[in-house]
N, C-alpha and C positions, 0 to 999 in steps of 0.2 A: 472343121471348121472355117468359115470364111473372115478372113481378119482385111479384107481389102477395100473395107468400109471409107470411101475419102472424108475426112472428117476435116471441113472448110474452116471450122473456127473451135480454138482450146476452148470449151465451154467451161470446161471443171477447173479454168483457174491455173491451171500448173504449167511448168514451162515444157514439158516434156510426157509422152506418154509411151509407157513400154507395157505393150497386149502380150500376154505369153498362152497360149493355146496347150492347153492338158490334154483335150483330145487329140491334138495330133501327136503329141510326147508319147502320149499312151498307144495311138493307132503306130509310131514308128518302134514301139516295143517289141510291139506284136508282130509288125511286119519281119522283124528281125529273129525275132522268136521261131516264127515258122520255117525263116530259112535252114534251120538245124533242129526238126523235132527230136533228136537224140540229144540234145545237147540243152544244156542250163543254160538257162538267159539270166546274166546278171546285169547291174546297172552301176555305172561308176556316178556317184554323187558328191563327189571332193568338191573343194572351193565352190560351197555352197550350192551346188548342181551346176557349176559352171556359171556361179551367177544368177539363176535363175530364182532361188529361195529353195532350200532342201527341202524346209519343213511343208512346203507345197508339192514340191515334184516325188518325193517317195512316198508320199501315199499313194499317189495314182499309179505308181509304177506297182505299189503291192499291191490294191486293189486290180491290175492286171495279171498278176501273177506271179511278180518278180520275189525272189524270197533271200538274193542273192545281192549285197549292196558295198561298194568299196570306197573310203575315203582315204584322205592322203595323212589326216592327223586325228591324233587321240582327242583331241576336243570336238572335230566334225564327228567321230563316232560316240562320243557323249549324246551329246546333243539330238544325234540322229537315233540314239537308243529312247532318245525320253517322245519322240514321235511316230514309232515304228512298235509294231507288235513284236511281243517276245520270241515269235518261231524265224524271226526275218535272221538271217545273219549277217554281222558287220564286220567288215576287212578293214585294217589299215597298212596301206600300201607301205608307210615309209617304217612300219614297224614297231617295233620299241626304244622309247627312249628311259633313261635310267629313271627309273620312279614309277613308269607306266604300269606296273605289273598288277598292282592292285586295282587298278580300275578296269582294266582288259579283264584281268577274272570276277570280277564284281559285277559288272555288267553284261558278261558275254560276250566280249567284243575281240575277235579274233585278229591277231599280228602277224602279219605277213616279214616272215621271220627272212632275212636280206643278208644274214652274214653270220660266220659260227658266235662269235660276240653277242648276237643278239639270240641265239639259240642256248648259249650258256646261262643267261641271263634267266631266260622264260623256262627251263629246264630246271634251272636250279629255286625258281618262285614256285615248282610245279613239287618240288621235293617238299618245299615250306608245308605246303597245303596237304601233302600226302595225296595226291590226286593227279591224275592225269587232265592236261591242259592243252586244247586246240590251236595249230599252227598251221597257215599256208608256205610252204619250202617256195622262196625263189632264187631261182638262177640266173645268172648271167650269161645270154646267150651270145652274146657280140653289140650292146649298145653301150657298155662301159659302165651305167648308170648307177643302178638297182641290182641285187643279188649276189649270191656266194658264185664266186670264182671255180675256176675249174679244179685250181690247188685244194678250195674249201669241199668241196664235194669228195676228191680223194681223198681227204681226210675221214669223210664221215664215213666213206669204206672201210677204211682201215677201223675208225673208233664209234662201231655202231651204238657203243652206250652215250654217246654225246648228247642221242635222241630220246633216253631214257626220261620219263614223264610227257612224254609229247605225241600228240593224237595228230596225226598229218592228213588236214584237211585236203589237201590238195597240193600238187607240184604245179608251180608256174612260170613263166617269164613274159618279157615284153618286145613286143616287135619295133625296131625302130624305123623300118621303110613300108609299112603296111600301106600306104596308101599311094605307094607306088608300084602296082601288081608285078612290073616286070623285073624289080630290083633283085639282083642276086641274093641280095642277104636275108631275105625273106624264106627262102628253100634253107640257108646256112643255119639260120636260126633254129628251123622247124627240128633241122638234123640235131644239132647239138640239145637241144630240147626232149627230143626222144631217148638219146643215148642218155640224159642224166635221168630222165625219168624211168628207166628201166632198172633204174636200184632200188625205186619204191615201186614193185608191181602192182600194189592194193591203192595206191593213191588216184584220183582222177589228174585229169589235166587240163590247165588252163595257161592258154594262148592268146588267142583271139580276141584284139580288142576291134574299132569299128572298121577299119578297115581290111583285120584280119579276117571277121566275115564274109567279106566279099573274096577272099583270095579260095576259097573253097573248101570243101569238108575237111581235105588233110590238116587244115588249122583248127575247125571248129573244135575236135577233143570233146572231153566233157561237158567243159565251163565255158562261156564266151562271156566275156564284158565289154559292151561298147559302151562306150560315153559320147563323142561329139557325134553320132549319128544319133541319139535318142532324140537330140537339141535341136536338129535340122539341118545340122552341117552338112557338109558331104565326107561321105566316108574314104573315096579315091581321086586323086586329082586327073584319073585316065578316063574318067567316064561321068556320064550325066548324074547329077545329084537325086537319088531316089526317094529321098525323105521327105517329109511333110515338112513346111516351114513352121516352126513354132514359136519364135518373135517375130513382132514387126513394133518399128521406134518410129515414134513420129514426134518432130521438136515446133514451138511456137517460134512464130517471125515478134521481135521485139520491137523491132523499128525498122521503116524504109527509107530511102531516100536517093535522088538522083543527084549525081556528081559528073561533074565538065571532064576534058581531056585531060590528062598528066595532074590527076591526082591520086594521092599515094594512099593506098589502105593496108590497113593493120600494123601490127608491130613490126617495126623495122623498115616499111614501105616498102615491103617486097612486091608488092604489086602498084604499079603505074598506069591509069587507066589510058587507053588508047584513044577513044572517043565518048561522049557523054554515055554514061552505063549507070542501069537502075541497080539499086544494091539493097539488100534486105540481111538483118543482123538476127540472127536465129540464137536461142537461150541453150544452147549445150556447147561444151567445148571440151579440152582432151581431161577435165576433171571427171567427165562425164564418159569416158573411155571412147570418146573419137580422138583417135591420135593425132599428134600434131604434124607427121609426116603424111596428113591427107594435105599439109596446106600448098595449095597450087594444084591438087591433082582429084582431089574428092570431089564429091558432088552430092547435092540433094536433089529430091525428084519432085513436083509437082503435077500430077495427072499426066503421069509419061513425060514429062517436059525436064530435061536435066538441065540443073542449075548448080553450074559450076562454084567452088571453094573458092572464094576472091581472099588474096593474102593469105596470110597465116593462121592456123587455128590457134584461138585463146581458150585462158583456161575455163571460162563460162561462157563465149560468144565464139562466132563464125560467121563470117560474112560470106553471102551468095551472090552471086551476077543472076541477075533477074531480067533482065534486058532480054529474053527469050520469050517472058511472058506479055500479055498485053498489058497494060498501063493499068493499076489500080487491081489487078487479080490477088495479089497477095499483101494485106492491110496486118496491122496490129493484131495480133491475138491469130492470124493463118497457122495452119500446121503444114511442115514440109516432112515427106518420108525421106528417113535416114536407111531404113533397113523395113524392105518389105516386098511388094510385088516387081518394083522396077529395079530394087536393087538388092543383091542377096549376102548373105554375110561374106558370103565368098566375093563379092564383086568389092565390097568396102573395104573386105581386108586386103586385096589386091591393090588396091589405089593409097593403101597404107602401107605396102612392102611388108606385110605381116601375114599371120592367118588368121583363120576363122574362130580359133581359139581365143584368141588374144582378143578379139574384140567382143566376143561375148562374157568373155570373164572380167573385164573391164566395166562392162556398162552399170554406170554407179547407182547410188541410191536416192540419186534425185528426182528419177523419173517416177512418172505416178503409177503405179504397177495395177493392171489389169489382168486376173487371170480367168481366162475361158475355161470353165468347168465341166468336163466329161459326164459327172455326175451331179444332180443338186444335191445330192446328201452331203457332199465332202465339201463341207467350207474349213476357212483357215481356224486353226486350235481345235478341229477333231482327231480322236486318237483312234485309228485304225485297228479295229478288232481280227483276228484269224475268221472269224464266222459271219462278218460282215459281205 
């Protein structure tokens, strides 16, 4: 779906417009799935589907064939369960917090078990129900973040009763350097997971994140779980981005002015003009996910012309140097591009000295959102059933 239409004016009266192409999202999912037809391709929809709206994103992925969804927290899982058909499996990456057992069991939500403590909690609850409960087992293979350490794996080996009442959905880990294909850590982590998973020969293995999918068949295993690539972000820093763009952000001009040389611009007067300068103030700032670190480094675009950020990024506004445009090109209500065909997620992230994930998940709720639907039948609030 084409998102490159130039909006000359903000006709809807909003300060900013975030366009989310759900057709491109679906196509990205199908492309990743085609790369490993023998693997199950799941979807990571944590952080409200990376800020784009899980209530809109997850049903599209479900209709594309996805049946495995990952979130970070139990509240995300509960909200998703109310929006997605019952045959979809929902996994909580952070596992169990004390007291979450009831919600997980009642709503068919599967915790990712990261420690023997979480395992004991889930096993004990299974015993109170006199039934077997599903869980994914995560092992730390070198990231030192989430997952059972090698010592805990050794304990499981000598004390298999710790798994009483647990049905292992799959064994998993997380790659720390998958976006760097040549990084030695990738192969090392794969080797550690293979050793750990050998203890559970009947359990499927899940390792590949977005970058991991592009590392090759050795990393695909039974289940893949892409995140950023679904939303158009680059899965690797070493090659051109193969994913379709999913988001476009256009922001409205609030005011324009011409200032003489030696004029201070913005907080702290961090910019002093060296000559007569034409400025445009746009209606978005760091409260809208445009980091303060873009100050003096980033830019917006208009019809392919780069418009540098002048001075510091404020909470609700940014000043642009529009001297490169003919006078009168931008006026009150004109829209400039922050993310789109002239500036990708990776471009703006690089200018902000951060990563595309942070830009995407930080895009605020003050933009007016437009969803380009892949299927006109699917509208906000619909419940997606398995037979649709």
